[in-house]
C-alpha positions in Angstrom: 126.1 96.5 69.4 125.0 94.6 72.5 126.8 91.7 74.4 124.0 89.4 73.2 125.2 90.1 69.6 128.5 88.5 70.2 129.5 84.8 70.2 132.7 83.8 71.9 134.1 80.5 70.7 136.6 78.9 73.1 139.1 76.1 72.5 139.1 73.4 75.2 142.5 72.0 75.9 144.9 74.5 77.5 142.3 77.2 77.1 139.6 76.1 79.5 141.0 72.9 80.9 144.3 71.2 81.7 144.3 67.5 80.9 147.9 67.0 80.2 148.2 64.0 82.6 145.2 62.2 81.1 146.4 62.8 77.5 149.9 61.6 78.3 148.8 58.5 80.0 146.3 57.6 77.3 148.8 58.3 74.5 151.5 56.1 76.0 149.0 53.4 77.0 148.1 53.1 73.3 151.8 53.0 72.2 152.6 50.3 74.8 149.7 48.2 73.8 151.1 47.8 70.4 154.7 47.3 71.6 156.0 50.8 70.9 158.2 52.7 73.2 156.6 55.4 75.4 157.1 59.0 74.4 158.5 61.6 76.8 155.8 63.8 78.3 157.5 66.9 77.0 157.1 65.8 73.4 153.4 64.8 73.9 152.7 68.2 75.5 154.0 70.0 72.4 151.5 68.1 70.3 148.4 68.7 72.4 145.9 70.7 70.4 146.2 68.8 67.1 144.0 65.9 66.0 144.9 62.5 67.5 145.6 61.0 64.1 148.2 63.6 63.5 149.7 63.1 66.9 150.2 59.4 66.3 151.5 60.0 62.8 154.3 62.0 64.3 155.6 58.9 66.2 154.7 55.9 64.1 154.7 55.0 60.4 151.7 52.7 60.9 148.1 53.6 60.3 147.0 55.7 63.3 143.5 54.3 63.6 144.2 51.5 66.1 146.2 53.8 68.2 143.5 56.5 68.2 140.8 53.9 69.1 142.9 52.5 72.0 143.7 56.1 73.2 140.0 57.0 73.2 139.0 53.8 75.0 141.5 54.5 77.8 140.8 58.2 77.9 137.0 57.6 78.2 137.5 55.2 81.1 140.3 57.0 83.0 141.9 60.0 81.3 138.8 62.1 81.2 138.6 62.2 85.0 142.1 63.7 85.2 140.9 66.9 83.6 140.7 70.1 85.6 139.7 73.6 85.0 142.4 76.3 84.5 142.4 78.7 87.3 139.8 81.5 86.9 137.9 79.7 84.1 134.6 79.1 86.0 134.5 82.6 87.3 135.2 84.1 83.9 132.6 82.0 82.1 130.0 82.9 84.7 130.9 86.6 84.3 130.7 86.5 80.5 127.5 84.5 80.5 125.7 86.8 83.0 126.9 89.8 80.9 124.8 88.4 78.0 127.5 87.0 75.7 126.8 83.7 73.9 129.5 81.2 74.6 130.6 78.0 72.8 133.4 75.4 72.6 135.3 74.3 69.5 137.6 71.3 70.1 139.8 68.8 68.3 138.4 66.2 70.8 135.7 63.8 69.7 132.3 65.5 69.9 130.9 63.2 72.6 134.1 63.5 74.7 133.7 67.3 74.7 130.2 66.9 76.0 131.3 64.5 78.8 134.2 66.7 79.9 132.0 69.8 80.1 129.5 67.9 82.1 132.1 66.3 84.5 133.6 69.7 85.2 130.1 71.2 85.6 130.5 74.0 83.1 128.3 72.7 80.3 125.5 75.0 81.3 127.5 78.1 80.3 127.6 77.1 76.6 125.1 77.6 73.8 127.0 75.2 71.5 129.9 72.8 71.6 131.6 71.3 68.6 134.0 68.4 68.6 135.4 66.0 65.9 132.8 64.0 64.0 133.0 61.8 60.9 132.0 64.8 58.8 134.4 67.3 60.5 137.9 66.0 61.2 139.5 69.4 61.9 138.4 72.5 63.7 138.9 74.7 60.6 136.9 72.4 58.3 134.6 74.6 56.2 131.7 72.7 57.8 132.5 74.5 61.0 131.8 77.9 59.3 128.5 76.6 57.9 127.4 75.4 61.3 128.2 78.7 63.0 126.6 80.8 60.3 123.4 78.8 60.5 123.3 78.8 64.3 124.4 82.4 64.8 123.6 84.2 61.5 123.6 87.7 63.0 126.2 87.4 65.7 129.8 88.7 65.7 132.2 85.8 66.3 135.5 85.9 68.2 137.7 82.8 68.4 139.7 82.3 71.7 142.5 79.7 72.0 146.1 78.8 72.7 146.9 76.8 69.6 147.8 77.6 66.0 144.8 75.6 64.9 142.6 78.2 66.8 144.3 80.9 64.7 143.4 78.9 61.6 139.8 78.8 62.7 139.7 82.6 63.0 141.4 83.0 59.6 138.8 80.6 58.0 135.9 82.5 59.6 137.4 85.9 58.9 136.8 86.9 62.5 138.9 88.4 65.4 141.2 86.1 67.4 142.2 86.3 71.0 145.3 84.2 71.6 146.2 82.9 75.0 149.6 82.0 76.5 148.2 79.0 78.4 149.4 76.4 75.9 152.7 75.6 74.2 152.4 77.8 71.1 154.6 80.9 70.9 153.3 84.4 70.5 155.1 84.5 67.1 153.1 81.5 65.8 149.9 82.7 67.3 149.8 86.1 65.6 152.7 86.8 63.2 151.3 87.8 59.8 147.7 87.2 61.0 145.4 89.3 58.9 142.3 89.3 61.1 142.0 91.6 64.2 143.8 90.0 67.1 145.3 90.3 70.5 147.2 88.0 72.9 146.5 87.7 76.6 148.3 85.7 79.4 145.2 84.0 80.7 141.5 83.6 80.1 140.7 85.7 83.2 142.2 88.7 81.4 139.3 88.8 78.9 136.8 91.5 79.5 134.2 93.6 77.7 136.6 96.3 76.8 139.0 93.9 75.1 136.1 92.2 73.3 134.7 95.5 71.9 138.1 96.8 71.1 139.0 93.9 68.9 135.7 94.0 67.1 136.2 97.7 66.2 139.5 96.8 64.4 137.6 94.9 61.8 
């Protein structure tokens, strides 16, 4: 197996980028617009990584659509520019790309937003594919995701990399190895306990290297 036979699918929030400030500001702006009390940042941080609709369902009994729309409007204008790369990400992406691996992004963010963030942070050129939420695909682990990846990379081995339980669910759906990261708010227990696909957990993205990638593929 060669590096070019392997596709590494990265989560975005808390895996490649930190945008806690932008998300918190956008979330509370949406609540305030509709006369709701602001939510403590700590609570919002715990929800980062799940779809926006689910986030707002956690804090209001109303339909989340108007809140989601307002959040995205504010985020598009201001919040997106508060994103920053996690330390070591650019260097690691460059290293992996130059080593021949195919790289991609799979996010709960809206598809066009994923594109804009990658472009603003100047890392879009590292990726062969990016997937965000669309009308057809509301969750990362929607079966459509598997169909897209199989069509795009029919002969490649896929590894999912992320910090959230939803990233684990993607790996389970694809039946592929999972590399969990401690850069988010999900505990090690939730990331890997009773996980039936090959897996490992690392502290940071910069800890990923070829030996870990090939080791986890051999477990399958």
